[in-house]
Each structure stands twice: as structure tokens, then as C-alpha cells.
C-alpha positions as CSV (number, residue, x, y, z in Angstrom):
1,G,-0.4,0.6,0.2
2,A,0.4,4.0,-0.3
3,S,2.9,5.1,2.6
4,G,0.4,8.4,2.3
5,F,3.3,10.7,2.8
6,D,3.2,14.2,1.3
7,K,6.0,14.9,-1.4
8,E,6.7,18.4,0.7
9,G,7.1,19.3,4.3
10,Y,8.5,22.1,6.9
11,V,11.4,22.9,8.0
12,Y,12.4,25.4,10.9
13,Y,15.6,26.5,11.9
14,P,15.4,28.1,15.4
15,T,17.6,32.0,14.8
16,N,20.3,30.2,16.8
17,C,21.0,27.6,14.1
18,T,20.9,29.9,11.3
19,Q,23.9,31.4,12.3
20,G,26.7,28.8,12.3
21,K,25.8,27.0,15.7
22,K,25.4,23.0,15.6
23,C,21.7,22.0,16.7
24,P,20.1,18.9,17.1
25,I,16.9,17.9,15.0
26,H,13.6,16.7,15.6
27,V,11.4,15.4,13.6
28,A,8.0,15.7,14.0
29,L,5.2,13.0,12.5
30,H,1.4,13.8,12.6
31,G,-0.9,11.1,12.2
32,C,-3.3,10.4,9.9
33,L,-4.8,12.6,7.5
34,Q,-2.9,16.2,8.4
35,G,-1.1,16.5,5.3
36,K,-0.2,19.5,3.9
37,W,-2.5,19.4,1.2
38,R,-5.3,18.7,3.4
39,I,-4.6,21.3,6.8
40,G,-1.4,23.4,5.2
41,D,0.8,24.4,7.5
42,V,-1.7,24.3,10.9
43,F,0.6,21.5,12.5
44,A,3.5,23.2,11.9
45,K,2.2,26.5,13.8
46,K,-0.4,25.2,16.0
47,T,1.4,22.1,17.7
48,G,3.7,24.3,19.5
49,Y,6.8,22.5,18.0
50,L,7.7,26.0,16.5
51,E,8.5,27.6,20.4
52,V,9.6,24.7,21.8
53,A,12.7,24.4,18.8
54,E,13.3,28.7,19.4
55,L,13.7,28.0,23.1
56,N,15.8,25.0,23.2
57,N,18.2,25.8,20.7
């Protein structure tokens, strides 16, 4: 069967990571029917991962 993965995803770089600092990576996978084609960037913006990334870079 098909995996259902989208062809595109989102990447967020915390401020310090864009200034040459090496930073760990965190990958957030979501559940069914939450692909970009269906909900756009809602998962990325509403789950709190962006704020956590910025505070813990």
C-alpha cells in the first residue's frame, strides 16, 4: 500500500541555528489525514513545536 507521505514538508531553523551554531534535529510526524494537502501549515503552527525549538536551540 501507499505510505501517504506528502512530497513536501516544513523545516524550521531556530535563530541560533541560522548563525552557524550546530543544533540537534527533531522530526515531528503527525497522524492520518493531516498532510499539507489537507491542513496546510496548521500542524506546524499550532502544535507548539516552533516555540519549543526556538527556546531549546
